[in-house]
A tleap script that builds the chain and sets N, CA, C and O, in Angstrom:
source leaprc.protein.ff14SB
mol = sequence {
  NMET THR GLN ASP SER LEU PRO ALA ARG THR
  VAL ALA MET ALA VAL ILE ARG ALA ALA GLU
  ALA GLN GLY GLY GLY ALA MET VAL LEU LYS
  ARG GLY ASP PRO GLY SER GLY ILE ILE MET
  ILE LYS VAL MET ASP ARG THR GLY GLN SER
  VAL ILE TYR SER GLN THR ARG ASP PRO ASP
  GLY ARG PRO VAL TRP PHE ARG PRO THR GLY
  ARG SER PRO VAL PRO GLU ALA ALA ALA ASP
  GLU ARG LEU ALA ARG GLU ARG LYS PHE ASP
  PRO ASP ILE TRP ILE ILE GLU ILE GLN ASN
  ASP ALA LEU SER HIE PRO LEU ASP PRO GLU
  MET CLEU
}
set mol.1.N position { -38.098 -45.000 -26.650 }
set mol.1.CA position { -37.513 -43.775 -27.403 }
set mol.1.C position { -36.169 -43.714 -27.784 }
set mol.1.O position { -35.352 -44.300 -27.074 }
set mol.2.N position { -35.802 -43.124 -28.754 }
set mol.2.CA position { -34.714 -43.113 -29.509 }
set mol.2.C position { -34.124 -42.081 -29.254 }
set mol.2.O position { -34.698 -41.041 -28.933 }
set mol.3.N position { -32.340 -42.281 -29.405 }
set mol.3.CA position { -31.846 -41.190 -29.405 }
set mol.3.C position { -32.173 -39.728 -30.455 }
set mol.3.O position { -31.813 -38.576 -30.212 }
set mol.4.N position { -33.005 -40.245 -31.721 }
set mol.4.CA position { -33.187 -38.993 -32.152 }
set mol.4.C position { -33.385 -37.790 -31.716 }
set mol.4.O position { -32.900 -36.675 -31.908 }
set mol.5.N position { -34.644 -38.510 -30.748 }
set mol.5.CA position { -35.685 -37.684 -30.267 }
set mol.5.C position { -35.511 -37.136 -27.897 }
set mol.5.O position { -36.147 -36.630 -26.973 }
set mol.6.N position { -33.969 -37.879 -28.294 }
set mol.6.CA position { -33.383 -37.535 -26.095 }
set mol.6.C position { -33.586 -35.886 -26.042 }
set mol.6.O position { -33.493 -35.235 -27.083 }
set mol.7.N position { -33.771 -35.474 -25.218 }
set mol.7.CA position { -33.708 -34.212 -24.985 }
set mol.7.C position { -32.356 -33.853 -24.829 }
set mol.7.O position { -31.612 -34.724 -24.378 }
set mol.8.N position { -31.837 -32.645 -25.135 }
set mol.8.CA position { -30.681 -32.582 -25.168 }
set mol.8.C position { -29.970 -32.947 -23.272 }
set mol.8.O position { -28.986 -33.645 -23.027 }
set mol.9.N position { -30.564 -32.455 -22.572 }
set mol.9.CA position { -30.453 -31.832 -21.151 }
set mol.9.C position { -30.068 -33.737 -20.860 }
set mol.9.O position { -29.010 -34.053 -20.315 }
set mol.10.N position { -31.131 -34.845 -21.336 }
set mol.10.CA position { -30.450 -36.002 -20.877 }
set mol.10.C position { -29.583 -36.940 -22.039 }
set mol.10.O position { -29.235 -38.063 -21.673 }
set mol.11.N position { -29.367 -36.665 -22.895 }
set mol.11.CA position { -27.376 -36.760 -23.525 }
set mol.11.C position { -26.863 -36.083 -22.442 }
set mol.11.O position { -26.461 -36.888 -21.603 }
set mol.12.N position { -26.696 -34.822 -22.080 }
set mol.12.CA position { -25.637 -34.017 -21.762 }
set mol.12.C position { -25.353 -35.118 -20.337 }
set mol.12.O position { -24.349 -35.817 -20.197 }
set mol.13.N position { -26.466 -35.039 -19.424 }
set mol.13.CA position { -26.374 -36.166 -18.119 }
set mol.13.C position { -25.728 -37.560 -18.928 }
set mol.13.O position { -24.747 -38.112 -18.430 }
set mol.14.N position { -26.126 -37.905 -19.759 }
set mol.14.CA position { -25.567 -39.485 -19.990 }
set mol.14.C position { -23.509 -39.342 -20.148 }
set mol.14.O position { -22.690 -39.879 -19.403 }
set mol.15.N position { -23.347 -38.821 -20.857 }
set mol.15.CA position { -21.944 -37.999 -21.121 }
set mol.15.C position { -21.587 -37.931 -19.917 }
set mol.15.O position { -20.546 -38.511 -19.609 }
set mol.16.N position { -22.158 -37.384 -19.147 }
set mol.16.CA position { -21.525 -36.699 -17.312 }
set mol.16.C position { -21.368 -37.999 -16.784 }
set mol.16.O position { -20.366 -38.298 -16.134 }
set mol.17.N position { -22.737 -39.188 -17.130 }
set mol.17.CA position { -22.608 -39.844 -15.673 }
set mol.17.C position { -21.140 -41.352 -16.616 }
set mol.17.O position { -20.460 -42.107 -15.920 }
set mol.18.N position { -21.089 -41.330 -18.129 }
set mol.18.CA position { -20.505 -42.372 -18.766 }
set mol.18.C position { -19.246 -41.501 -17.865 }
set mol.18.O position { -19.144 -41.838 -16.686 }
set mol.19.N position { -18.550 -40.702 -18.231 }
set mol.19.CA position { -17.358 -40.003 -18.354 }
set mol.19.C position { -16.572 -40.003 -16.465 }
set mol.19.O position { -15.407 -40.260 -16.162 }
set mol.20.N position { -17.505 -39.696 -15.715 }
set mol.20.CA position { -17.747 -40.741 -14.330 }
set mol.20.C position { -17.235 -41.699 -13.842 }
set mol.20.O position { -16.377 -41.860 -12.974 }
set mol.21.N position { -18.016 -42.556 -14.668 }
set mol.21.CA position { -17.661 -44.320 -14.599 }
set mol.21.C position { -17.056 -44.870 -14.777 }
set mol.21.O position { -16.811 -45.942 -14.224 }
set mol.22.N position { -16.281 -44.110 -16.084 }
set mol.22.CA position { -14.271 -44.634 -16.890 }
set mol.22.C position { -13.601 -43.772 -15.588 }
set mol.22.O position { -12.420 -44.100 -15.468 }
set mol.23.N position { -13.778 -43.340 -15.156 }
set mol.23.CA position { -13.163 -42.402 -14.016 }
set mol.23.C position { -12.556 -41.329 -14.539 }
set mol.23.O position { -11.346 -41.301 -14.763 }
set mol.24.N position { -13.291 -40.446 -14.752 }
set mol.24.CA position { -13.095 -38.800 -15.452 }
set mol.24.C position { -13.659 -38.197 -14.680 }
set mol.24.O position { -14.624 -38.790 -14.198 }
set mol.25.N position { -13.479 -37.237 -14.331 }
set mol.25.CA position { -13.665 -35.770 -14.319 }
set mol.25.C position { -14.521 -35.426 -15.260 }
set mol.25.O position { -14.188 -35.773 -16.393 }
set mol.26.N position { -15.973 -34.594 -15.110 }
set mol.26.CA position { -16.786 -34.058 -16.325 }
set mol.26.C position { -17.755 -32.632 -14.911 }
set mol.26.O position { -18.050 -32.620 -13.716 }
set mol.27.N position { -17.847 -31.896 -15.862 }
set mol.27.CA position { -18.738 -31.006 -15.293 }
set mol.27.C position { -19.083 -29.965 -16.430 }
set mol.27.O position { -18.404 -29.528 -17.359 }
set mol.28.N position { -20.746 -29.657 -15.912 }
set mol.28.CA position { -20.992 -28.790 -17.330 }
set mol.28.C position { -21.006 -27.379 -16.981 }
set mol.28.O position { -21.486 -26.689 -16.081 }
set mol.29.N position { -20.178 -27.173 -18.205 }
set mol.29.CA position { -18.984 -25.639 -18.167 }
set mol.29.C position { -20.565 -24.535 -18.711 }
set mol.29.O position { -20.694 -23.430 -18.186 }
set mol.30.N position { -21.528 -24.994 -19.678 }
set mol.30.CA position { -22.713 -24.199 -20.353 }
set mol.30.C position { -23.838 -24.792 -20.143 }
set mol.30.O position { -23.944 -25.736 -20.927 }
set mol.31.N position { -24.886 -24.673 -19.338 }
set mol.31.CA position { -25.824 -25.266 -19.764 }
set mol.31.C position { -26.662 -24.825 -21.180 }
set mol.31.O position { -26.462 -23.696 -21.627 }
set mol.32.N position { -27.433 -25.577 -21.749 }
set mol.32.CA position { -27.981 -24.763 -23.055 }
set mol.32.C position { -29.641 -24.973 -22.972 }
set mol.32.O position { -30.255 -24.788 -21.921 }
set mol.33.N position { -30.120 -25.278 -23.899 }
set mol.33.CA position { -31.673 -25.214 -23.692 }
set mol.33.C position { -31.690 -26.681 -23.404 }
set mol.33.O position { -30.796 -27.395 -23.858 }
set mol.34.N position { -32.751 -27.220 -22.604 }
set mol.34.CA position { -33.240 -28.591 -22.168 }
set mol.34.C position { -33.336 -29.415 -23.210 }
set mol.34.O position { -32.868 -30.532 -23.428 }
set mol.35.N position { -34.070 -28.633 -23.871 }
set mol.35.CA position { -34.489 -29.616 -24.792 }
set mol.35.C position { -34.163 -30.016 -26.380 }
set mol.35.O position { -34.439 -31.100 -26.893 }
set mol.36.N position { -33.425 -28.742 -27.124 }
set mol.36.CA position { -33.168 -29.286 -28.447 }
set mol.36.C position { -31.432 -28.070 -28.201 }
set mol.36.O position { -31.257 -27.535 -29.296 }
set mol.37.N position { -30.442 -27.654 -27.308 }
set mol.37.CA position { -29.561 -27.399 -27.240 }
set mol.37.C position { -27.883 -28.554 -28.512 }
set mol.37.O position { -27.385 -29.667 -28.342 }
set mol.38.N position { -27.745 -27.946 -29.116 }
set mol.38.CA position { -26.273 -28.689 -29.565 }
set mol.38.C position { -25.469 -29.025 -27.739 }
set mol.38.O position { -25.575 -28.381 -26.696 }
set mol.39.N position { -24.602 -30.482 -28.117 }
set mol.39.CA position { -23.793 -30.467 -27.194 }
set mol.39.C position { -23.020 -30.695 -27.898 }
set mol.39.O position { -23.071 -31.353 -28.937 }
set mol.40.N position { -21.520 -29.748 -27.023 }
set mol.40.CA position { -20.084 -30.069 -27.313 }
set mol.40.C position { -19.150 -30.210 -25.686 }
set mol.40.O position { -19.211 -29.692 -24.571 }
set mol.41.N position { -18.226 -31.344 -26.467 }
set mol.41.CA position { -17.934 -31.750 -24.889 }
set mol.41.C position { -16.443 -31.273 -25.433 }
set mol.41.O position { -16.266 -31.482 -26.633 }
set mol.42.N position { -15.128 -30.538 -24.566 }
set mol.42.CA position { -13.975 -30.982 -24.363 }
set mol.42.C position { -13.648 -31.977 -23.035 }
set mol.42.O position { -13.775 -32.077 -21.815 }
set mol.43.N position { -13.068 -32.701 -24.381 }
set mol.43.CA position { -11.966 -33.883 -23.443 }
set mol.43.C position { -10.302 -33.713 -23.409 }
set mol.43.O position { -9.515 -34.082 -24.280 }
set mol.44.N position { -10.077 -33.211 -22.460 }
set mol.44.CA position { -8.740 -33.090 -21.165 }
set mol.44.C position { -8.402 -33.857 -21.326 }
set mol.44.O position { -9.129 -34.834 -21.506 }
set mol.45.N position { -6.791 -33.944 -21.381 }
set mol.45.CA position { -5.578 -34.642 -20.796 }
set mol.45.C position { -4.691 -33.979 -19.948 }
set mol.45.O position { -4.634 -32.757 -19.814 }
set mol.46.N position { -3.918 -34.902 -19.313 }
set mol.46.CA position { -3.318 -33.801 -18.207 }
set mol.46.C position { -2.557 -33.461 -18.217 }
set mol.46.O position { -2.043 -32.811 -17.307 }
set mol.47.N position { -1.865 -33.862 -19.773 }
set mol.47.CA position { -0.616 -32.520 -20.662 }
set mol.47.C position { -1.092 -31.090 -21.276 }
set mol.47.O position { -0.392 -30.273 -21.874 }
set mol.48.N position { -2.410 -31.019 -20.977 }
set mol.48.CA position { -2.460 -30.035 -22.027 }
set mol.48.C position { -3.283 -29.636 -23.141 }
set mol.48.O position { -3.716 -28.541 -23.500 }
set mol.49.N position { -3.423 -31.193 -23.747 }
set mol.49.CA position { -4.037 -31.244 -25.136 }
set mol.49.C position { -5.638 -31.950 -24.960 }
set mol.49.O position { -6.057 -32.718 -24.094 }
set mol.50.N position { -6.320 -31.349 -26.150 }
set mol.50.CA position { -7.843 -31.467 -25.787 }
set mol.50.C position { -8.213 -32.187 -27.172 }
set mol.50.O position { -7.286 -32.189 -27.981 }
set mol.51.N position { -9.216 -32.703 -27.522 }
set mol.51.CA position { -10.210 -32.544 -28.281 }
set mol.51.C position { -11.285 -32.270 -27.891 }
set mol.51.O position { -11.574 -32.382 -26.700 }
set mol.52.N position { -12.548 -31.638 -29.250 }
set mol.52.CA position { -13.351 -31.074 -28.631 }
set mol.52.C position { -14.887 -32.141 -30.082 }
set mol.52.O position { -14.707 -32.319 -31.286 }
set mol.53.N position { -15.811 -32.456 -29.468 }
set mol.53.CA position { -15.952 -33.542 -30.281 }
set mol.53.C position { -18.113 -32.549 -30.081 }
set mol.53.O position { -18.392 -32.329 -28.903 }
set mol.54.N position { -18.910 -32.245 -30.816 }
set mol.54.CA position { -20.231 -31.916 -31.395 }
set mol.54.C position { -21.080 -33.330 -31.689 }
set mol.54.O position { -20.736 -34.443 -32.088 }
set mol.55.N position { -22.256 -32.786 -31.328 }
set mol.55.CA position { -23.327 -33.384 -32.118 }
set mol.55.C position { -23.470 -32.905 -33.263 }
set mol.55.O position { -23.096 -31.735 -33.337 }
set mol.56.N position { -24.006 -33.499 -34.528 }
set mol.56.CA position { -24.760 -33.417 -35.333 }
set mol.56.C position { -25.253 -34.596 -36.441 }
set mol.56.O position { -24.740 -35.712 -36.520 }
set mol.57.N position { -26.660 -33.966 -37.503 }
set mol.57.CA position { -26.571 -35.524 -38.103 }
set mol.57.C position { -25.672 -35.576 -39.422 }
set mol.57.O position { -25.075 -34.631 -39.937 }
set mol.58.N position { -25.717 -36.894 -39.843 }
set mol.58.CA position { -25.729 -37.226 -41.349 }
set mol.58.C position { -26.389 -37.308 -41.795 }
set mol.58.O position { -27.527 -37.446 -41.348 }
set mol.59.N position { -25.840 -37.246 -43.764 }
set mol.59.CA position { -27.257 -37.309 -44.362 }
set mol.59.C position { -28.227 -37.794 -44.537 }
set mol.59.O position { -29.012 -37.243 -45.308 }
set mol.60.N position { -28.601 -39.077 -43.872 }
set mol.60.CA position { -29.987 -39.997 -43.314 }
set mol.60.C position { -30.631 -38.963 -41.983 }
set mol.60.O position { -31.727 -39.196 -41.473 }
set mol.61.N position { -30.057 -38.222 -41.705 }
set mol.61.CA position { -31.037 -37.522 -40.219 }
set mol.61.C position { -30.292 -38.061 -38.791 }
set mol.61.O position { -30.569 -37.489 -37.736 }
set mol.62.N position { -29.506 -38.987 -38.809 }
set mol.62.CA position { -29.525 -39.809 -37.234 }
set mol.62.C position { -28.491 -38.730 -36.523 }
set mol.62.O position { -28.343 -37.706 -37.190 }
set mol.63.N position { -27.927 -38.773 -35.575 }
set mol.63.CA position { -26.984 -38.191 -34.309 }
set mol.63.C position { -25.546 -38.714 -34.492 }
set mol.63.O position { -25.037 -39.692 -33.945 }
set mol.64.N position { -25.102 -38.019 -35.210 }
set mol.64.CA position { -23.875 -38.650 -34.951 }
set mol.64.C position { -23.083 -37.272 -34.494 }
set mol.64.O position { -23.535 -36.169 -34.189 }
set mol.65.N position { -21.643 -37.792 -34.571 }
set mol.65.CA position { -20.372 -37.381 -33.295 }
set mol.65.C position { -19.106 -36.847 -34.109 }
set mol.65.O position { -18.247 -37.637 -34.502 }
set mol.66.N position { -19.014 -35.300 -34.375 }
set mol.66.CA position { -17.663 -35.135 -35.243 }
set mol.66.C position { -16.994 -34.387 -34.365 }
set mol.66.O position { -17.495 -33.982 -33.316 }
set mol.67.N position { -15.570 -34.107 -34.816 }
set mol.67.CA position { -14.468 -33.293 -34.126 }
set mol.67.C position { -14.367 -31.836 -34.556 }
set mol.67.O position { -13.675 -31.767 -35.572 }
set mol.68.N position { -14.570 -31.284 -34.369 }
set mol.68.CA position { -14.848 -29.834 -35.258 }
set mol.68.C position { -13.528 -29.048 -34.647 }
set mol.68.O position { -13.751 -27.838 -34.618 }
set mol.69.N position { -12.389 -29.350 -34.217 }
set mol.69.CA position { -11.235 -29.058 -33.910 }
set mol.69.C position { -9.905 -30.467 -34.801 }
set mol.69.O position { -8.699 -30.335 -35.012 }
set mol.70.N position { -10.464 -31.195 -34.985 }
set mol.70.CA position { -9.876 -32.765 -36.105 }
set mol.70.C position { -9.346 -33.413 -35.420 }
set mol.70.O position { -9.050 -33.217 -34.241 }
set mol.71.N position { -9.090 -34.570 -36.297 }
set mol.71.CA position { -8.916 -35.926 -35.533 }
set mol.71.C position { -7.589 -35.470 -35.044 }
set mol.71.O position { -7.064 -36.583 -35.019 }
set mol.72.N position { -6.488 -34.524 -34.564 }
set mol.72.CA position { -5.549 -34.304 -33.953 }
set mol.72.C position { -5.864 -33.584 -32.523 }
set mol.72.O position { -6.587 -32.618 -32.278 }
set mol.73.N position { -5.228 -34.233 -31.840 }
set mol.73.CA position { -5.745 -33.011 -30.729 }
set mol.73.C position { -4.880 -31.630 -30.566 }
set mol.73.O position { -3.810 -31.516 -31.164 }
set mol.74.N position { -5.467 -30.428 -29.605 }
set mol.74.CA position { -4.886 -29.175 -29.615 }
set mol.74.C position { -4.439 -28.507 -28.611 }
set mol.74.O position { -4.804 -29.088 -27.589 }
set mol.75.N position { -3.826 -27.570 -28.365 }
set mol.75.CA position { -4.037 -27.157 -27.260 }
set mol.75.C position { -5.266 -26.894 -26.427 }
set mol.75.O position { -6.295 -26.994 -27.095 }
set mol.76.N position { -5.450 -26.596 -25.199 }
set mol.76.CA position { -6.283 -26.505 -24.528 }
set mol.76.C position { -6.721 -24.802 -24.413 }
set mol.76.O position { -7.682 -24.446 -23.730 }
set mol.77.N position { -6.163 -24.173 -24.916 }
set mol.77.CA position { -6.356 -22.841 -25.779 }
set mol.77.C position { -7.463 -22.638 -26.385 }
set mol.77.O position { -8.547 -22.060 -26.322 }
set mol.78.N position { -6.362 -23.786 -27.417 }
set mol.78.CA position { -7.232 -23.826 -28.567 }
set mol.78.C position { -8.579 -23.925 -29.182 }
set mol.78.O position { -9.315 -23.351 -29.984 }
set mol.79.N position { -8.496 -25.372 -28.064 }
set mol.79.CA position { -10.269 -25.486 -28.052 }
set mol.79.C position { -11.006 -24.586 -27.117 }
set mol.79.O position { -12.190 -24.329 -27.336 }
set mol.80.N position { -10.385 -24.098 -26.101 }
set mol.80.CA position { -11.605 -22.956 -25.448 }
set mol.80.C position { -11.626 -21.767 -26.519 }
set mol.80.O position { -12.642 -21.072 -26.487 }
set mol.81.N position { -10.279 -21.307 -27.821 }
set mol.81.CA position { -11.464 -20.010 -28.216 }
set mol.81.C position { -12.314 -21.055 -28.956 }
set mol.81.O position { -13.305 -20.449 -29.366 }
set mol.82.N position { -12.379 -22.343 -29.313 }
set mol.82.CA position { -13.175 -22.341 -30.315 }
set mol.82.C position { -15.034 -22.682 -29.968 }
set mol.82.O position { -16.062 -22.389 -30.580 }
set mol.83.N position { -14.720 -23.519 -28.533 }
set mol.83.CA position { -15.266 -22.750 -27.730 }
set mol.83.C position { -16.786 -21.273 -27.248 }
set mol.83.O position { -17.983 -21.155 -26.990 }
set mol.84.N position { -15.541 -20.527 -27.414 }
set mol.84.CA position { -16.340 -19.328 -27.318 }
set mol.84.C position { -16.713 -19.134 -28.409 }
set mol.84.O position { -17.835 -18.634 -28.326 }
set mol.85.N position { -16.346 -19.266 -29.652 }
set mol.85.CA position { -16.932 -18.627 -30.575 }
set mol.85.C position { -18.171 -19.564 -30.641 }
set mol.85.O position { -19.276 -19.190 -30.248 }
set mol.86.N position { -18.002 -20.457 -31.012 }
set mol.86.CA position { -19.613 -21.592 -30.552 }
set mol.86.C position { -20.537 -21.136 -29.697 }
set mol.86.O position { -21.701 -20.930 -30.041 }
set mol.87.N position { -20.219 -20.998 -28.857 }
set mol.87.CA position { -21.133 -20.225 -27.576 }
set mol.87.C position { -21.268 -18.404 -27.880 }
set mol.87.O position { -21.884 -17.571 -27.214 }
set mol.88.N position { -20.701 -18.274 -28.739 }
set mol.88.CA position { -20.905 -16.237 -29.623 }
set mol.88.C position { -22.783 -16.820 -30.082 }
set mol.88.O position { -23.805 -16.184 -29.825 }
set mol.89.N position { -22.693 -18.135 -30.775 }
set mol.89.CA position { -22.763 -17.825 -32.559 }
set mol.89.C position { -24.079 -18.764 -32.021 }
set mol.89.O position { -25.027 -18.683 -32.802 }
set mol.90.N position { -24.322 -19.630 -30.855 }
set mol.90.CA position { -25.382 -20.485 -30.544 }
set mol.90.C position { -25.009 -20.789 -29.051 }
set mol.90.O position { -24.082 -21.403 -28.523 }
set mol.91.N position { -26.559 -19.829 -28.393 }
set mol.91.CA position { -26.643 -19.138 -26.793 }
set mol.91.C position { -27.085 -20.888 -26.676 }
set mol.91.O position { -26.130 -21.628 -26.439 }
set mol.92.N position { -27.828 -21.248 -26.758 }
set mol.92.CA position { -28.343 -22.733 -26.163 }
set mol.92.C position { -27.895 -23.771 -26.241 }
set mol.92.O position { -28.466 -24.809 -25.903 }
set mol.93.N position { -26.191 -23.626 -26.951 }
set mol.93.CA position { -25.277 -24.785 -26.858 }
set mol.93.C position { -25.095 -25.375 -25.268 }
set mol.93.O position { -25.142 -24.527 -24.377 }
set mol.94.N position { -24.903 -26.702 -24.907 }
set mol.94.CA position { -24.632 -26.810 -23.893 }
set mol.94.C position { -22.519 -26.929 -24.131 }
set mol.94.O position { -21.934 -26.940 -25.215 }
set mol.95.N position { -21.965 -26.988 -22.934 }
set mol.95.CA position { -20.340 -27.107 -23.168 }
set mol.95.C position { -19.786 -28.064 -22.152 }
set mol.95.O position { -19.117 -27.420 -21.344 }
set mol.96.N position { -19.797 -29.152 -21.914 }
set mol.96.CA position { -19.372 -30.520 -20.778 }
set mol.96.C position { -17.394 -30.465 -21.358 }
set mol.96.O position { -16.973 -30.331 -22.507 }
set mol.97.N position { -16.449 -30.650 -19.839 }
set mol.97.CA position { -15.236 -30.226 -19.652 }
set mol.97.C position { -14.970 -31.934 -19.261 }
set mol.97.O position { -15.351 -32.276 -18.141 }
set mol.98.N position { -14.486 -32.740 -19.938 }
set mol.98.CA position { -14.111 -34.174 -19.046 }
set mol.98.C position { -12.865 -34.346 -19.279 }
set mol.98.O position { -12.554 -34.112 -20.447 }
set mol.99.N position { -11.622 -34.828 -18.262 }
set mol.99.CA position { -10.901 -35.022 -18.167 }
set mol.99.C position { -10.800 -36.528 -18.593 }
set mol.99.O position { -11.700 -37.303 -18.272 }
set mol.100.N position { -9.499 -37.029 -19.453 }
set mol.100.CA position { -9.927 -38.563 -20.217 }
set mol.100.C position { -8.592 -38.285 -20.720 }
set mol.100.O position { -8.467 -37.486 -21.648 }
set mol.101.N position { -7.386 -38.971 -20.108 }
set mol.101.CA position { -6.053 -39.259 -21.067 }
set mol.101.C position { -6.040 -39.514 -22.197 }
set mol.101.O position { -5.160 -39.141 -22.973 }
set mol.102.N position { -7.399 -40.463 -22.609 }
set mol.102.CA position { -7.387 -40.923 -24.212 }
set mol.102.C position { -7.713 -40.071 -24.247 }
set mol.102.O position { -6.819 -39.948 -23.410 }
set mol.103.N position { -8.261 -38.907 -24.385 }
set mol.103.CA position { -9.222 -38.007 -24.915 }
set mol.103.C position { -10.494 -38.566 -25.824 }
set mol.103.O position { -11.077 -38.012 -26.757 }
set mol.104.N position { -10.690 -39.723 -25.281 }
set mol.104.CA position { -12.166 -39.900 -26.058 }
set mol.104.C position { -13.425 -40.123 -26.088 }
set mol.104.O position { -13.795 -40.594 -25.013 }
set mol.105.N position { -14.056 -40.028 -26.656 }
set mol.105.CA position { -15.798 -39.590 -25.926 }
set mol.105.C position { -16.284 -41.012 -25.283 }
set mol.105.O position { -16.433 -42.153 -25.718 }
set mol.106.N position { -16.503 -40.166 -23.655 }
set mol.106.CA position { -17.521 -41.213 -23.291 }
set mol.106.C position { -18.698 -42.109 -23.123 }
set mol.106.O position { -19.255 -42.669 -22.179 }
set mol.107.N position { -18.873 -42.015 -24.554 }
set mol.107.CA position { -19.758 -42.801 -25.480 }
set mol.107.C position { -20.256 -43.878 -26.462 }
set mol.107.O position { -21.179 -44.572 -26.889 }
set mol.108.N position { -18.488 -43.368 -26.518 }
set mol.108.CA position { -18.440 -44.427 -27.623 }
set mol.108.C position { -19.023 -44.085 -29.010 }
set mol.108.O position { -19.052 -45.041 -29.785 }
set mol.109.N position { -19.499 -42.899 -29.480 }
set mol.109.CA position { -20.460 -43.265 -29.949 }
set mol.109.C position { -20.398 -42.863 -31.830 }
set mol.109.O position { -19.356 -42.223 -31.969 }
set mol.110.N position { -21.124 -43.011 -33.267 }
set mol.110.CA position { -20.371 -42.956 -34.145 }
set mol.110.C position { -20.230 -41.741 -34.581 }
set mol.110.O position { -20.934 -40.790 -34.240 }
set mol.111.N position { -19.289 -41.712 -35.377 }
set mol.111.CA position { -18.206 -40.667 -35.651 }
set mol.111.C position { -18.689 -40.309 -37.244 }
set mol.111.O position { -18.946 -41.161 -38.094 }
set mol.112.N position { -18.729 -39.313 -37.374 }
set mol.112.CA position { -18.540 -38.827 -38.026 }
set mol.112.C position { -17.244 -38.571 -39.403 }
set mol.112.O position { -17.375 -37.652 -40.212 }
savepdb mol mol.pdb
quit
């Protein structure tokens, strides 16, 4: 089975397990569609800064991740506002919150 065909729930659980294995706390804030929901990850540090990672596809259709709030960290309130907008737009979305002072994606995926 390739990453292209992994159900959203499987990817979400892999993200949480990887974050916990790296010593960070992780939790699902919103469960989306178990098969095809988009996953968004809010990673925050102890200073109140956050980065959001979101799934997308590259031009060849391969799964990749990008930072919808930009490359620089944003205040947690700004990240929460972005996630609230996404949640209104897509009811099938998964939202995962991770505590990680490096603000890194736990799976170290290919980024767009």
